[in-house]
N, C-alpha and C positions, 0 to 999 in steps of 0.2 A: 497581471491578472486584477489585481484591485483597483488599480488604478485604472488601467484600460477597460476594463469589462464591470466594474463595480462589484466583483464578486468576495466577499467578505470570509466567505469559509465554504468549505466542501461538505455538504454531508453524506455524498459516495463517491468514492476514485473505484472504475474499474481498471486494474493492471492485464492488459494484454497487449504486448508490444513486446519489444527485445527484451530478453529476459536480464540480460547484464543491466537494464537500466532501472527494473524496479527499485531496486534497495537506494541509488542515489535520488532517483525522482521523489520515493517516498521522502529523502529526507530533505530534499530542496521542498517540498511543500511544507513540511515540519517549520522550517526557516522561515519561510515567507509567512508561517502562521495561516496557514490555508487548509488544515487539519486540527479541528479543536476534538474536545471532548463530546465523543458519542459520531465522529463520523467513522462511515464504515470503508472498510480496502476491499475491496475483492479481489483478489490476486487469481489469474488463470492460468493452467498450465505449471502447478509449481512443479511437480515430479518429472512430468517431460516434456520439455526438454531440462526442465529444473531450474530453480531459483535458490541454490542452498545459501546463500549469504542474506538472502532476503527475507528467507524462513527463519535462520537463526535468529536475525535481527527480529522481526516480529514475535517471536515463539518464545523467545528469551527475555525479551523485555519487559520491562513494570509498564512499560507506557500502552500497551494492548494487550487485550483480552483476546486470544486467537484460537478458529477451531478451521480442521482439516475436513473437508466433505471429498469423500474419495468417489471416483468417476474411474473412465476408460477414454482415453487418446479415440479422438474421432477414427472411426474405421477400422480398429484394431481391438486387441483384449489387453493392450499394456495399460497399468495403471498410471492415474496422471490422477490430478485434482484440483480443486477449489481451496486458497488458504481466506478465510473471512476473519478477518481482523479490526476491533472496536476501540478505538480510540479512548484512553482512559483519562489523560491529561488535557490540560489547558497548555498549550504555547503563544510565546509571546513573537511576534516580528522578531530577526536578529538582522536584518537586512537595513543598513542605512543608503538613503539616498541621499546623493551628497548636489 
């Protein structure tokens, strides 16, 4: 992203894809230095179908200040929600291009 598109950091990341990809994709963005202090992660559908590994990571990490906003799954009364996490730390890129 940095070399191809000139993106140095993301200010906002909206996660709304395959739920099992939320955590590995977040960690990849951290490793690439694309998440920096102040970056906001918005993760949709964290309850239904759910992303327990992602929630555990952002909610129990000193790297993020997280808040859950309760809502309902579309067209149902089933609880769902959006997790808003704000990055508190600076990350350095850990990937070396050879």
